[in-house]
C-alpha positions as CSV (number, residue, x, y, z in Angstrom):
1,X,-11.2,6.4,11.8
2,X,-10.5,2.8,10.9
3,X,-7.6,0.9,12.4
4,X,-6.0,0.6,8.9
5,X,-5.8,4.3,8.5
6,X,-4.4,4.6,12.0
7,X,-1.7,2.0,11.0
8,X,-0.9,4.0,7.8
9,X,-0.6,7.3,9.7
10,X,1.7,5.6,12.2
11,X,4.2,4.8,9.4
12,X,3.9,8.0,7.3
13,X,7.4,9.5,7.1
14,X,9.2,6.3,7.9
15,X,11.2,4.1,5.6
16,X,8.7,1.2,6.2
17,X,5.9,2.8,4.1
18,X,6.3,2.3,0.4
19,X,4.2,4.5,-1.9
20,X,2.9,3.8,-5.4
21,X,2.4,0.9,-7.7
22,X,6.0,0.6,-9.0
23,X,7.6,0.7,-5.5
24,X,5.1,-1.8,-4.1
25,X,5.8,-4.1,-7.0
26,X,9.5,-3.7,-6.5
27,X,9.3,-4.6,-2.8
28,X,6.9,-7.5,-3.6
29,X,9.5,-9.0,-5.9
30,X,12.1,-8.7,-3.1
31,X,9.6,-10.4,-0.7
32,X,10.0,-7.5,1.8
33,X,6.4,-6.5,2.4
34,X,4.2,-7.6,5.3
35,X,1.0,-5.9,4.0
36,X,-0.4,-4.0,1.1
37,X,-3.1,-1.2,1.3
38,X,-5.3,-0.5,-1.7
39,X,-7.5,2.5,-2.2
40,X,-11.1,2.0,-3.1
41,X,-10.6,3.1,-6.7
42,X,-7.3,1.9,-8.2
43,X,-6.9,1.2,-12.0
44,X,-8.2,-2.2,-12.7
45,X,-5.2,-3.5,-14.6
46,X,-2.8,-2.4,-11.8
47,X,-5.1,-4.0,-9.2
48,X,-4.9,-7.3,-11.1
49,X,-1.1,-7.2,-11.1
50,X,-0.9,-6.4,-7.4
51,X,-3.4,-9.1,-6.4
52,X,-1.6,-11.7,-8.5
53,X,1.9,-11.0,-7.1
54,X,0.6,-10.5,-3.5
55,X,-1.0,-14.0,-3.7
56,X,2.2,-15.5,-5.0
57,X,4.2,-13.9,-2.2
58,X,1.5,-14.6,0.4
59,X,1.3,-10.9,1.4
60,X,-2.2,-9.9,2.7
61,X,-4.0,-7.0,1.0
62,X,-6.2,-4.5,2.8
63,X,-8.9,-2.8,0.7
64,X,-9.5,0.7,2.1
65,X,-12.8,2.4,2.0
66,X,-11.3,5.8,0.9
67,X,-10.5,6.8,-2.7
68,X,-6.9,7.5,-3.9
69,X,-7.6,11.2,-3.9
70,X,-8.0,11.1,0.0
71,X,-5.2,8.6,0.6
72,X,-2.6,11.0,-0.9
73,X,-3.2,13.8,1.7
74,X,-3.3,11.2,4.6
75,X,0.2,10.2,3.5
76,X,1.2,13.9,3.3
77,X,1.6,13.8,-0.5
78,X,0.2,16.1,-3.1
79,X,-0.8,13.4,-5.5
80,X,-3.3,10.5,-5.6
81,X,-2.1,7.2,-4.1
82,X,-3.7,3.9,-4.9
83,X,-1.2,1.5,-3.4
84,X,0.8,1.5,-0.2
85,X,3.1,-1.3,1.0
86,X,4.3,-1.8,4.6
87,X,7.7,-3.3,4.7
88,X,8.6,-6.0,7.2
89,X,10.2,-4.8,10.4
90,X,14.0,-5.4,10.6
91,X,13.7,-6.7,14.2
C-alpha cells in the first residue's frame, strides 16, 4: 500500500480529514489545508478548480492511483470520494 493511502487511513475518523469537493474548497479559502488528495478519476471541471485554488494557496496536491469508487470505502464512507483535504495540525 502506498504511503499516501497509509497517511489517509491514519486520519480517517479525525477532524483533520476533510471529505469532498465543497468541504475542500471551503478549507482552501480559509487557508487551513496542508495537503489535498485527488482520486485518479475526478470530474475535470472540479479538478481544474481545485488545482487553481491549491496553487494560489500553495497547498500541495497528491494524485492517487486509485479511483473515487475505491477511495470512499478506504475512508469508511458509502459513497465515491474524489477529493480529500488534510487540515493543518493545531500544534
